[in-house]
N, C-alpha and C positions, 0 to 999 in steps of 0.2 A: 380668331375667323374658321369658315368651316370653308375643306375643300371644295376647288370648284371642276364644275368638267374644264379637260382641256391642262389641267395640273396631274402633277407629277406622286406618283404614292409618296409620304413623306417618310424615313429611314425613321426604323423604330423596333424592338426587340415583344419578338410574341412566341407565343410557348404553347406546343402539342402533347402533350399524353401518347406516350408507345408504349409497346409494353416491355419497352428493356429499359422506359424512367420517364423525366422530362426532358427533350430537343429545344433549344432554342431557337427561334430563326429569325433573319433581320428581313423586314418586310421590302425590300427592295430583291432581294433575291428570290421571297415568293412568292409575287407578285408579277416578275419582273419577263414571267414567256407566256404569251397564251391569253385566254378571256377566261378572268374569276369575277363571279360572281361574287360581293361579301353582303352578309346582312346582320346589323348588329340588332343587338337588346340588352333589356337591361341590366338582364341577369338569368343566371341557369334555376331553373326552377324556379318560376314566379308565373304569377299566373295566365297572362296573353303568351308567352313564349314559352311554355309547357303547354299549353290548352291549344296551341292556336301555330307561333311565328316559326319552330321548328319541327314539331309534325306535317304541314304543309309543304314545307321544306325539301323536308327528306321523301316524303309522298309523290312530289313532280322533280325531282333530280333526273331521272334517266329524260324525262321530258325535256327537261332547259338542257341539258347535256346534249341530246340532240339536234340541239341547234345552235352545236359548237362552242358550246359550256363547254371548256378545262373542266374547270375545276370550282367548288358551292366550297364558301367558309366562312362560317356561323363565330363572332368574336362577344365575346360579353365579357366582364370587366371582374371576374370568376378568377380564381388560380386553374390551372394545367387539371389535376385529380377531379375537381370538379367539376371540368368541360365535358372530359372523358367518360365519368360517373353516366353527368346528362345523357351525354351523349349516345351511349351504351343502350337503356333504357329505352330510346324515341329510331332505335336504329340506323342512327346515325352513321356505323363503320363501314367506309367505301364507300357514300355519299357525298355528305357533307366532313368537311376538315373542325375537328372542333376549337376556332383559338382561341387560349386565354389571351389574356391583359390584366394582369391579377393586380399591375400598381399602375394603371389607367395612360401609360407610356402613352398606344399607340391612337387610342379614343380622344386622349388632344390633342395629335400631332397630327389627325384628319380632324379636329375641328368638336365631335358629335360628343366630345365628355360634358353632363350634364351635371350637379347634384339633385338626389333625388331625394334631402334628409333626414333626417335623423335615425333611418332604421336600414336605407338602401346608401346612403352615403354617394358619392362619385360615381358614375356610371355610363354606359353611352348610355342614346340616343336610340329608338329605334328609326336602324332607317334601313337599305337595302343600295348597293354601290354595281357597280356595271364596269372594269377592269380589266381592260388591252393593252398587254406588254408596258404595265407598270404607270400605265398613266389612266387616270379617271373621265369615262367617257360620259357616266349618266348618275348621276343623284337621287334620290328620292327621299326626300322626310317626312318623316311625321307630324303633325301637328300631336300633343303632349296628350297617353290616352286616346288616339289613334293605331290601327290595323288597318292600311288600308292599300298604299300604296307603295309597303315595303313587303306584302307580300309575291309569293312567287307566281301568283296569276299574273299580276298587276308587272312583274318585272318580265315575264314574258312579252308582250306589250312592247317594251323597249328595249331589246335584242334585232 
């Protein structure tokens, strides 16, 4: 079952690669304070994710933060090394936290894990969420193959 507005973010472990290694973060702590925009996508280096989703959030990061957003995070079922490399290519450092969910633990806990066939396997479906102090206030789920309501432009209308 997909998480709904008013529900607390579930507990899971996510990873972020830094210059010093891979750090594990508890989602209750990471999302516990402040306002976060979390956007999830099927995978690093995939077509729409690389051509539109991540680059548009990087481009709109300052505009989003000006509305009172404390952090913006990108979640994918990839390892932390891949997420960092992909984020670096798109200029994400300092703008977007690249959250790795290598075993789909968090995607499953949120109810956004989907099986995308024999090549991609289990991934996060494309969506965006607004999280205030650990509680989901809004979720925007995309239809399969679509990229509309999880875009930063649309998310801004929901803030």
